[in-house]
N, C-alpha and C positions, 0 to 999 in steps of 0.2 A: 702475673696473668699473661704477659707477653710470652714468657717461656713456656707456659702450658699450651698456649695456642700454637706456638712454633712446633712443639713436639706433636701436637694433635694433627696439624696439617701435614707434617712429615709422614706420619703413619698412614694417614688417609691417602696421600698421593702414592706412596709405595704400594699400598694394598690395591688401589685402582689400577696400577700398571699390570698387576697379575690378572689378566682378563678371565682366565679359567676360574680362579677363585671368586671373582666378582660374579661371574655367570652362575656358578653353583650356589653362591650365597644369596644373591639378590633376585635371581630368576628361577633357577631350578627348584630351590627349596620352597619359596612361597607359592609357586604355581603348581608344582607336582602333587602336593598333598590335596589341594582342592580338586584337581583334575581326577586323581584316583578316586577321591571321595564321591564325586559326581558320577563317574562311570560305574562305580561299585553299587551305589544306591539305585541308580537308574536300571542297571542290569538285574538286580535282585527284584525290585518292584515290578518291572516289566515282565520278568519271567513268571512271577507268582500270579500276576493279574491275567496273563495269557493262559496259564494253566487253569485258573478259576473260571475263565469264560469258555474255553474250548471243551469239547466232549472228552470225558475221562475214560480211557480204555481200561477195563478190569477183567482179568481172567477169572472165570467162575467155575468152580467144581461143584457138580450136583445141581446144575440149573434146572434140571427136570423135576426136582423135588419141590420147587416153589415158583410156579408159573406166574402167580399174581405179583410176587415180589420182583421177579425179573421184569415184568411189564412196568412196574412202578420205577424201577431203576432206569429203564430205557427212557421213560418220560422225563426223568430228571437229568438227562444228558449223559448217562453212563452207556458206554459201548461194551456190550458183552462179548468177551473174547473166549476162545476155546480153552478148555481145561488144560492145566499143566500137570505133567506126571509127578514131578518133584517140586512142589510149590515152595517148601522151606529152603531148598538149595537155590532155587531161582531167585528168591528174595534176598538171600544172603549174598549171592554173587551179583546182585543189582541187574539181573536180566529183566525184572519187572519191579515196579514200585510196591505193589501189593497184590494179594490174591484173596478172593472171597470163596469160602468153602461152606456149602449147605449140606448138613448131614441128612441121611436117609429118613430119620424119624422126624424131620422138620414138619412134613405134611400132617403126620398123625398128631403131633403136639399142637399144631395150629388148629386142626379141626376140633380138638377137645377144649380149646380155649386156654391151654397151658402155655407158659413161656416157651417160645420156639427159638432155639439157639442157632446162630450163624457164627462162623469163625472168620475173623479178619486177620490175615497173615501179613505181617510187615516187619520192618527192621527199624526200631526207634532211633538207632544211631545214624541212619541215613537222613540227613537234613533235607535233601532234595525231595524225599517222598512224604514229608510231613504234611504238606499242603494237600496232596491227593488223599492221604489217610483221613485227615480231618474232614475233607469234603464228603467222602463216602460214608464216614461214620455219621455225619450230620443227616445225610439222606436216609440212612437206615433208621436212625432214631426218630426222624420225622415220620417215616412210614409206620413205625411201631406206635407212635403217639396217635396218629390218625386212626389206625385200626383199633386201638384201645378206646378211643372216643366213640367210634361207631358201635363197638360191643356194648358199651355202657348205655348208649341211646337205645339200642335194640331191646334192652331190659327195662326201658321206661325210667331210667335214672338220669340225673343231671351229670354231665362230665365234670362239673366243678367239685364233686365229691372226691375226685382223684387228686385234687390240688387244694388241700386244706390250707396251705401257706403259699402266698404269692409274693415274690420279692420284686419290688419296683426299684430299678437301678436309677440313681440320680448322680451321674458322673459330673463332678465339679471341675474337672480339668478343662482348660481352654485349648484351642487348636495350637496356640503358640507354646503352651506348657507341654503338650504332647510332642511337639516338634523339638523342644529343648531336651526332652527325655531321650528322643531318638538320636539327636546330634550332641550327646553329652561328651563326646570325645573332642569337640572343638577347642575347649580351653587347653587341652593337652597339646594340640597342634600349635596354638598360639605360643605357649610356653616353650615348646620344642623349637619353634621358629626363632625365638630369641636366642636359644642356646646355639643353634646352627649359625645364626647371623654373626655372632661375635667369636665363634670358635676359631676360625682361621686367623683372624687378626690377633687374638689373644696368644695363640701359639707363636706366630711369627714375631710379634713385638717383644717376646720374652725368650722362649727357648730357641726360636729361630735366630735372633740376634746373638744369643749366647753361643750358639753353634758356629755362627759366622764370625765370631769374635769382634762384633761391632758394638756390643753392649758396654764393654770396658771404656772405649774412647768416648762414648756418650756420657758415661758417669764421670769422666775426667773433666767435663765442662763445669764451670763455676755456677752450677744451677742445683738447687736443692732436689734431691731424688724424689721427694714427695711431689714436686711439680712435674717431674718427668713421668712419674706414675700416673698422675691425674691426666696428663696429656694422652698417655697410652690408653687409659681407661675410657677417656672421652671418645677416642676414635673407635674403640671396641664397642662401647655402648651405642654410638651413633649407628654403626652397621647393624647391631642387634635390633635397635629400635626401628630402623628402616625395614628390616626383614619382617618384623612384627606388623608394621603398618601395611606392608604389601600383602601379608597373609590375611589380614582383616579385609582388605579391599578385594582380594581374590575370592575369599569365601562369601563376601556379600554378593559378588557377581555369580558365583557358583550356585548360591541358594536359589537363584531365579530359574535354574535349569533342573532342579530336583523336583520329582513328582510328588511334592508334599500334599497337594490338594487331593490327589487320589487316595491318600491315606488319612485324610481329615486332619492334616497338620499344617502349620505355617512356620517358616523360618525367617524371622525378621532381624536383619543385621543392618541397622540404619545408622545415621550420624550420631545419635545419642549413645547407642551401643558402642560405637567405635571410640567416641571420646572418653566414656567411662572406662572402657577396657584399657585404653592407653594410659589413663590416669592411674589405675591400680597396677598396671604392668610397669610403669616408669621406674619406680624404685626397685622392682624385681629385676629389671634389665641391668641396673647398676650393680645389684647383688650378684647376678649371674656373671657379669663382666669381671667383678672382683674375684669371684670363685675360680673362674677360668684362668685368670692371670696368676692367682695364687697357686693353682695346680701346675700351671706351666712353669712357674718359677722353680719348682722342685725337679724339673726335667733338664737333663743336660743336652738332649738332642731334640730335633723337631719331631722325629718319629716317636720318641718316648713321651713327649707331650701329647701327641695324638692319642696314645694309649690311655693316658690319664684322663684326658677330656672326654674320650669316648665312654669310659666308665662313669664319668660324672653325668653324662647325658641320661643315665638311667634314673637319676634322682627325681626329676619331675614326673616320671611314670609311676612312682610309688603312691602319691595321693590319689592319682586318677584310678589306679587299679583298686586301691582300698575302697574308694567311694563307689566303684562299680560293683564290687563283690559284696560289700557289707552295706545294708540299708542304713541311712543316717538321717537325723534331723538336724537342721542347721542350728548351731549354737553360736553365741557371741564370741566365745573364745577361739573359734575357728578362724575368724578374721585376723587374729593376732599371730597366726602361724604362717610364715612365708610359704608360698606355693599353695598351701591349703586355702588361705584367704583368697588368693586370686582365682583358684579353681571354683570355690563356692560363689564368689561374686559374679564371675563371668557366666556361670551356669544359671544363676538366678536371673541375671539380665537377659539371657537368651530365652528363658521361660516366660519373660514378660512380668516378672515379679518386682515389687517395689523393694529397693535396697536403700536403707536409711543413710543419710549423710554421715552419721556417727559411725556406722559400720564400715563405710568406705574410708573414712578418716582413720579408723583403727587399723585397717588393712594397710593403708599407705604408711602410717606412722611406724608400725611395728616392722614392716619390711624395710623401711628406710633405716631404722635403728640397726637391723641385722646387716644391711649393706654397709653402713658406716663401720660397724664392728669388724667385718671382714676386710674392709679397706685398710683399717689400722693394722690388722695382722699382716696383710700383704705389704704395707709400707715398712713394717719392721723387717720383713724378708728382703725388701729392696735396699734397706740400709746396710745389710750385711755385705761383706767383701766377697763372700763365696759366690754370690749371684753372678758377678761379672766374669768369673773363671769358667772356662768351657771344659777343662779337663781336670 
């Protein structure tokens, strides 16, 4: 045990001396993601809310054909702009978000009680215009519905005959569940934080020492290589766990500055969430550290190890992308798959759902088993004589 602690403190002290690495690992990594997340969400929400509250300028072609419609649009906060000669080109080149065109026969069809068509010209691929398009479409549909109701009343009929089926929405989602859906990327940030936290140390303690030719003298000591490996993994895991803890704390503070109330959502990252997240992530941190050390053991230089571990960082993105693209229902077997189990557990905790102790235990046990398996594979690599040779 003393040998393991000696190696552990040796690696920790050497890593702390590299202030740039410590700054990137323990400060920039955990803080940059929450900061970008807050700025991005606040910017998007503020922009959309401002656009929804401010008057909407809309170029209208053929406004003289529908005076009543134009008056209704003005009363709904639409600013009628002059007609554009080439509306399709203007929309494609993003000179305007949308254009409303009223055909000449609009008045004739309207007088006869026939459906009167208007054209809404926009570009669906322009995300910035979607809010404006949706707002104008809702106003036009509301105007059409009101006119239809008045026509039915004028004929002595009840407007209810036009709605033979009424759908009553009973949304069972909670504010926290909706917030969990919106911030579904948080588990990925936590897992990625653990990768980044141990990456520099895993490279330096294996490929770095191998390149500096300091690994062979270390192996020459009368200490079992398994103890040396445990000391290095302990140091790597500690930095990864510290980065994870800082990420959770940073996101808990960042959640207070997100305009979730304006969207009818809540983001609750409290002590219970933090403790359970650390519990399910603890074996994953050891698994990640073992994988990083294993990958670095195959590299002969520091730069080569950086390449290998950079590719390894894409692994945690796979379950996140799959779960984002494909709808899924949580199944028990998911907790037994490393990375997937942590993703599912953290997501459910964030949504405020109850996660059974057996599910958490399954996630921790299976990830721990995978971590032990990778550790033994790494230990076999450490027992080989080729590891200490730099050339």
